[in-house]
Every structure is written in C-alpha cells, then in structure tokens.
C-alpha positions in Angstrom: 14.7 12.0 -79.4 13.4 13.7 -76.3 14.5 10.7 -74.3 18.2 10.9 -75.7 18.0 14.4 -75.1 17.3 14.8 -71.8 20.2 11.9 -71.1 22.5 13.7 -73.3 24.8 14.9 -70.4 25.4 11.7 -69.2 25.6 9.6 -72.3 28.6 12.1 -73.4 30.1 11.3 -69.8 29.7 7.6 -70.6 31.1 8.5 -73.9 34.0 9.8 -72.8 34.6 7.7 -70.0 34.6 4.3 -71.8 36.8 5.7 -74.4 39.6 6.5 -72.3 38.9 3.0 -70.8 39.0 1.0 -73.6 42.1 2.5 -74.8 43.8 0.6 -72.2 42.1 -3.2 -72.5 44.2 -4.0 -75.4 47.6 -2.6 -74.3 47.6 -3.8 -70.6 48.7 -7.5 -71.0 51.0 -6.3 -73.3 52.2 -3.6 -71.0 52.6 -5.6 -68.2 55.1 -7.9 -70.0 56.7 -5.3 -70.9 58.2 -5.7 -67.4 59.5 -8.9 -68.0 56.2 -10.3 -66.0 54.8 -13.7 -67.0 51.6 -14.8 -68.3 50.4 -16.0 -64.6 51.1 -12.3 -63.4 49.0 -10.7 -66.4 46.2 -12.9 -65.0 46.6 -12.1 -61.2 46.8 -8.3 -62.3 43.1 -8.5 -63.8 41.9 -10.5 -60.8 43.5 -7.8 -58.5 41.5 -5.5 -60.5 38.1 -7.3 -60.2 38.5 -7.9 -56.8 38.8 -4.4 -56.2 35.5 -3.5 -58.5 34.0 -6.4 -56.2 34.6 -4.3 -53.2 33.7 -1.2 -54.5 31.0 -2.0 -56.7 28.3 -1.9 -53.5 30.1 1.1 -51.7 29.9 3.4 -54.7 26.6 2.9 -55.2 25.9 3.0 -51.5 27.5 6.6 -51.2 25.7 7.6 -54.3 22.2 7.0 -52.6 23.4 9.0 -49.4 25.3 12.0 -50.9 24.1 12.1 -54.7 25.1 10.3 -58.0 27.0 13.9 -59.0 29.3 13.7 -56.3 29.9 10.2 -55.8 30.7 9.8 -59.8 33.2 13.2 -59.6 35.1 11.6 -56.3 35.4 7.9 -58.4 36.5 9.9 -61.6 38.9 11.8 -59.4 40.7 8.3 -58.0 40.8 6.6 -61.6 42.3 9.6 -63.4 45.0 9.1 -60.6 45.4 5.9 -61.4 45.4 5.9 -65.2 48.2 8.7 -64.7 50.3 6.5 -62.5 50.6 3.7 -65.1 52.1 6.3 -67.0 54.9 6.6 -65.4 55.1 3.1 -63.5 58.6 2.1 -63.2 58.2 -1.1 -61.8 55.5 -4.0 -61.7 54.7 -3.6 -58.1 53.6 0.1 -59.3 51.4 -1.1 -62.1 49.8 -3.2 -59.6 49.1 -0.2 -57.4 48.0 2.3 -60.0 45.2 -0.7 -60.6 44.5 -1.1 -57.2 43.9 2.7 -57.1 41.6 2.6 -60.1 39.4 -0.3 -59.4 38.6 0.8 -55.8 37.7 3.9 -57.6 35.7 2.6 -60.1 32.2 3.0 -59.4 30.6 5.0 -62.5 28.9 2.2 -64.2 26.5 1.3 -61.2 26.4 4.7 -60.6 25.7 5.7 -64.2 22.7 3.1 -64.0 21.3 4.8 -61.3 21.3 8.0 -62.6 19.4 7.0 -65.4 17.0 4.8 -63.3 16.4 8.6 -61.1 15.8 10.3 -64.7 13.6 8.0 -66.2 9.9 6.3 -65.5 10.0 2.6 -65.3 8.4 1.9 -68.5 11.0 4.0 -70.6 14.2 2.5 -68.7 15.0 -0.4 -71.1 15.5 2.2 -74.1 17.2 4.6 -71.9 19.8 1.9 -70.7 20.3 0.9 -74.6 21.4 4.4 -75.2 23.8 4.3 -72.8 25.1 0.7 -73.8 25.1 2.1 -76.9 27.6 5.0 -75.6 29.5 2.5 -74.2 30.1 0.2 -77.5 30.8 3.1 -79.3 33.7 3.8 -76.7 34.8 -0.1 -77.5 35.3 0.9 -81.0 37.5 4.1 -81.1 39.2 3.3 -77.8 41.3 0.8 -79.2 41.9 1.9 -82.3 43.3 5.5 -80.6 45.3 3.3 -77.8 47.3 1.4 -80.8 47.8 4.8 -82.7 49.5 6.3 -80.1 51.5 3.4 -78.9 53.1 2.5 -82.5 54.1 6.1 -82.2 54.8 7.0 -78.5 55.0 3.8 -76.8 53.3 3.1 -73.8 53.2 6.2 -71.7 51.0 8.0 -74.3 48.2 5.7 -74.5 47.8 5.9 -70.9 48.0 9.7 -70.6 45.4 9.9 -73.1 43.5 8.0 -71.3 43.8 10.1 -68.5 43.4 13.3 -70.1 39.9 11.9 -71.0 38.9 11.5 -67.4 39.8 14.4 -66.9 37.6 15.9 -69.3 35.0 13.9 -68.4 35.3 15.2 -64.6 35.2 18.7 -65.8 32.1 17.8 -67.8 30.5 16.5 -64.8 31.2 18.8 -62.7 29.9 21.9 -65.2 27.1 20.2 -66.8 25.8 17.2 -65.0 22.9 17.7 -62.9 22.4 16.0 -59.8 19.3 13.4 -60.1 18.2 12.8 -56.2 16.6 15.3 -53.9 18.5 14.5 -50.6 16.1 16.7 -48.5 13.2 14.7 -49.6 14.8 10.9 -49.7 15.2 8.5 -46.8 18.6 7.1 -46.4 18.6 3.5 -46.3 20.1 1.9 -42.9 22.4 -1.5 -43.3 19.1 -3.6 -42.2 16.7 -2.2 -44.8 19.7 -2.6 -47.3 20.3 -6.4 -46.2 16.6 -7.5 -46.3 15.9 -5.5 -49.9 18.4 -8.0 -50.9 16.7 -10.7 -49.9 13.5 -9.5 -51.4 11.7 -12.0 -53.4 11.7 -9.6 -55.9 15.5 -8.5 -56.5 17.2 -11.5 -55.5 16.2 -13.9 -57.9 17.5 -11.1 -60.4 20.6 -10.5 -58.7 21.1 -14.3 -59.3 20.4 -14.6 -62.7 22.8 -11.9 -63.5 25.6 -13.8 -61.6 24.9 -16.7 -63.5 24.6 -14.9 -66.9 27.8 -13.4 -65.5 29.7 -16.2 -65.2 28.7 -17.4 -68.5 29.7 -14.0 -70.1 32.9 -13.8 -68.4 34.1 -17.3 -69.0 33.6 -15.9 -72.7 35.4 -13.0 -72.8 38.7 -14.6 -71.3 38.8 -16.9 -74.6 36.8 -15.4 -77.1 40.1 -14.1 -79.1 41.8 -17.4 -78.6 38.8 -19.8 -79.9 38.2 -17.0 -82.9 41.9 -16.7 -83.9 41.8 -20.4 -83.6 38.6 -21.2 -85.5 39.6 -18.8 -88.5 43.1 -18.5 -88.2 42.8 -14.7 -87.1 46.0 -12.9 -85.7 45.6 -9.9 -83.5 44.9 -7.1 -85.9 41.9 -9.7 -87.6 40.7 -10.0 -84.1 40.7 -6.2 -83.2 39.1 -5.4 -86.1 36.5 -7.8 -85.3 36.3 -6.6 -82.0 35.9 -3.2 -83.9 33.1 -4.4 -85.4 31.2 -6.0 -82.7 30.9 -2.8 -81.1 29.7 -1.0 -84.4 27.0 -3.5 -84.4 25.9 -3.5 -81.0 25.9 0.6 -81.6 23.2 0.1 -84.3 21.5 -2.8 -82.5 21.2 -0.2 -79.2 20.2 3.0 -81.2 18.0 1.8 -83.3 16.5 -1.8 -82.1 16.4 -2.2 -78.5 14.6 0.1 -77.2 11.9 -0.8 -79.6 11.8 -4.3 -78.4 11.8 -3.4 -74.6 9.0 -0.9 -75.2 6.9 -3.5 -77.4 7.2 -7.1 -75.0 8.9 -5.7 -71.5 12.3 -6.2 -70.0 11.6 -9.2 -69.0 11.0 -11.3 -72.3 13.7 -9.0 -73.8 16.3 -10.4 -71.2 15.1 -14.0 -72.2 15.6 -13.0 -76.2 19.0 -12.2 -75.4 19.9 -15.3 -73.4 18.8 -17.2 -76.6 20.9 -15.1 -79.1 24.0 -15.7 -76.7 23.4 -19.2 -77.1 22.6 -19.2 -80.7 26.1 -17.1 -81.3 28.1 -19.7 -79.6 26.8 -22.4 -81.3 27.7 -20.9 -84.1 31.2 -20.2 -83.1 31.6 -24.3 -82.9 31.4 -24.8 -86.8 32.8 -21.3 -87.7 36.0 -21.3 -90.2 35.1 -18.5 -92.5 34.1 -14.6 -92.4 30.2 -15.5 -92.7 29.9 -17.6 -89.8 32.2 -14.9 -87.8 29.6 -12.1 -88.9 26.5 -14.1 -88.0 28.5 -14.7 -84.7 29.0 -11.0 -84.2 25.4 -10.4 -85.1 23.5 -12.7 -82.4 26.1 -12.2 -80.0 25.8 -7.8 -80.1 22.3 -8.9 -80.3 22.0 -10.5 -77.3 24.3 -8.6 -75.3 22.3 -5.5 -76.2 19.4 -6.5 -74.9 20.6 -7.7 -72.0 22.9 -4.7 -70.9 19.3 -2.7 -71.3 17.1 -5.2 -69.7 18.3 -6.6 -66.9 19.3 -3.0 -64.9 15.8 -2.0 -65.9 14.4 -4.8 -64.2 16.8 -4.7 -61.2 15.3 -1.1 -60.9 12.1 -2.1 -61.1 12.6 -4.1 -58.0 14.8 -2.3 -56.2 13.2 0.4 -53.4 14.4 4.3 -54.9 16.6 4.6 -52.1 18.8 1.9 -52.5 19.0 1.4 -56.7 22.6 2.5 -56.7 23.2 0.1 -53.6 21.7 -2.7 -55.5 22.8 -1.6 -58.8 26.8 -1.3 -57.1 25.8 -5.2 -55.9 24.6 -6.2 -59.6 28.2 -4.7 -60.9 29.6 -6.7 -58.2 28.3 -10.2 -59.6 30.2 -9.4 -62.7 33.3 -8.5 -61.0 33.3 -11.6 -59.1 32.6 -13.5 -62.5 35.6 -11.9 -63.8 38.0 -13.2 -61.3 36.5 -16.8 -61.2 36.2 -17.7 -64.5 38.8 -16.9 -66.4 41.4 -19.7 -65.4 38.3 -21.8 -65.7 37.8 -21.3 -69.3 41.6 -20.7 -70.3 42.6 -24.0 -68.3 39.4 -26.0 -70.0 40.4 -24.6 -73.4 44.0 -26.0 -73.4 42.8 -29.2 -71.9 39.8 -30.2 -74.1 40.0 -27.7 -76.8 37.3 -25.1 -78.5 34.4 -26.9 -77.3 34.8 -26.9 -73.7 34.8 -23.1 -72.9 31.7 -23.0 -75.3 29.7 -25.5 -73.3 30.7 -24.2 -70.1 29.3 -20.7 -70.8 26.4 -22.2 -72.6 25.4 -24.0 -69.5 25.3 -21.0 -67.1 23.2 -18.4 -70.0 20.8 -21.7 -70.4 20.5 -21.5 -66.8 20.4 -17.8 -66.4 17.4 -18.1 -69.8 15.8 -21.0 -67.6 15.7 -18.7 -64.2 14.4 -15.8 -66.7 11.3 -18.4 -68.4 10.6 -18.9 -64.3 10.1 -15.8 -64.0 7.5 -14.8 -66.7 5.0 -17.5 -65.6 2.0 -16.5 -63.9 2.1 -17.1 -60.0 -1.2 -17.7 -57.8 -2.8 -14.9 -56.4 -2.0 -16.7 -52.7 1.8 -16.7 -53.6 1.8 -13.0 -55.2 0.4 -11.5 -52.2 3.2 -12.9 -50.1 5.8 -11.9 -52.3 4.5 -8.6 -53.5 4.8 -9.2 -57.0 7.9 -9.3 -59.7 
C-alpha cells in the first residue's frame, strides 16, 4: 500500500493518459475509411505512427535523462495534445497523417514513465511497481473504448477526439502541479553518446533488449489478428469482440494489482518473465481449439497473466541492468523495439491469416515467444566464475 501511495501521482497521470489514448484505438480505422481511404491506407497510417514512435522513443528517454523526467513528460504531453486536437478538425486524410506524425513524435510517455518509476523504487520492488503501472494502463483500456463508442454514437468522430485531447490536457496540468521531479540533475553525470552505445552493447543490457524485440515481434503479430481470429473461431462480431477486450482489461487489472507484485517479489523478475512467456504460449494454444465462451475465458486468463507478468518483469530487468544515468534512454530503446514490431508484424500476420488460415499467425507468434522463453531460460543458468567476472554479471 505504501508503494502505491508513493507512486500515486504517476499512476493517476498514466491512467488519464491511457484513458484518452484508448478512446482512439477502436475508432481510428473507421475514421480513416470515413475519408474514403482503403484498408491499405489504414495499415499505412498505423505503420507511420509506429515509425515515428520508433524514432522518438530513445530520443525522449535520453531527453528525460538530461533534463529530467517531469520536463520530458510535459513537452511530450503538449505535442500529443496538439496531435489529438488536429484529428478532431482534420479536413482531409493528409491532415490525419500529419496529426498522427505529430502525436507519434511526441509520444515518449511510456519509457519516461518507466524511468520515473525506476528512479523512485528500489530494484527489489520494481516488478511490483511496474505491475501497478500496468494495472492503470489496463484500467484505461477498459473504460476508454467504452467512452469513445458512447461519444461517437451521439456526436460523431470529433467528440471522442476532443475528449481524448481534453483528458491529455488534464494530464498535463496534473503533471505540472502535482508530479515531483525524480532526478537530481546536480549530482547526475550526463551520459555521452559513446557511453550510451557501450551500454547498449553491455552483456547485461543487450540480451534483455534482444529478448524484448523477439517477444514484441510475437506479441504485435498477435495483436494485429486478434479480433479477426477470435471472430472467426467464436463467430463474434465487433460488439462481442469489444466486450471481450474489456474483459481482458479487467482481468489484467486484477492480475496486476493482486498477483503480479507478489509473484515478482517471491520468485524474481527473470523467473516471472519466463512464466509470462509460458502463459502466452498456453493462451495461443487454447485459441486453436476455442469455439465456445469457456475456451475464450481460459484464453483471456492465460493471456492476461502472461502479459501482466511480462509488462512488470521486463522493464524491471532492463532498469536493473541499465546505468542509472541512462535508464530513460535504454527504456526508450526498449520501447522502440515494440514500435519496430508494430511496423513489421501486422502485414506478416494478416497476410499469413489470409493465405493459410488461423493456425499460421498463431504459429508465427508462438515461435517468437518460444524463442524469447529459450533466451530467458538460458539467462537463468548459473555461469562459471570466469565468465561471470568477464561480463560483470546479469
């Protein structure tokens, strides 16, 4: 409870931020097609946003290392508010692309938030702290789409976009007024580019980043076909899929608040991450046989458990290995791994689904996550004293 109270300002900011962002998620494809654009343009728009995030993640992380987490969050939030407001008044599809570029370049909040938490929380409790961040994220994903659908049904596209911009404006004001800075610039050495490159090659940091990339490729491949596969397997339409998505968010909140912190405290972040990979593999194994609500519920539980454990343990492992004055930068690089996956995997997964059916994208995502699990299991093996001394430990 004391940890949650200490993190309350950043938890509240994260919740409001994700609540606004998640308003846009289900509406964006329909908004693009509202301008007469094709499905391909929808995919290009998402890829454009992810490409901007790919470039912006390490930059915002490094900015937060240099000028402080709070200032970086404020500048990022201003840019994202402008981008969402532009969407509400977009007259053409070109303007929509420009708005998403502005938001993508500005959107470094997640890696900066993770770095902020690492500044405040001792290493042994970071898994639990990231679980709380994940719970606020999942809570926003539950309520945001419901609010967005309600506003769209009554007022059209502009209303949910303006609501999202208003929520981020509230986030900005709360950040300015209530969020204390977590870093003391007076005593922190600013890492040089050469030091950053050396850290990214460090045997403690590099394997975790590689594992995060492999895992993200599998995860984003699944995200791109989730609705299509579940719809095909269970005969669900958009309404049922939305409710299943909300149920996933609710289960994730329960997992992260009541279970993940206890698990990471008890067995450590590395073992917890391996269990997370196993849970994802179990959930995708169930999907192949899912033709009723019971199987869908089991899939949601395993998927929520896996994603919750990984969302807490992987950032914790990165912050344990990263030099203190480079946490934001390295977490930003980790965030860029997700953005890269969001560019590469959707066409692969959707293409394989169309060509070979449900089993193909499940097999692709499972192969990536299984490889990440193997990497995690190898990292748990004890090393010889000579090798440990050469690498400096995990």
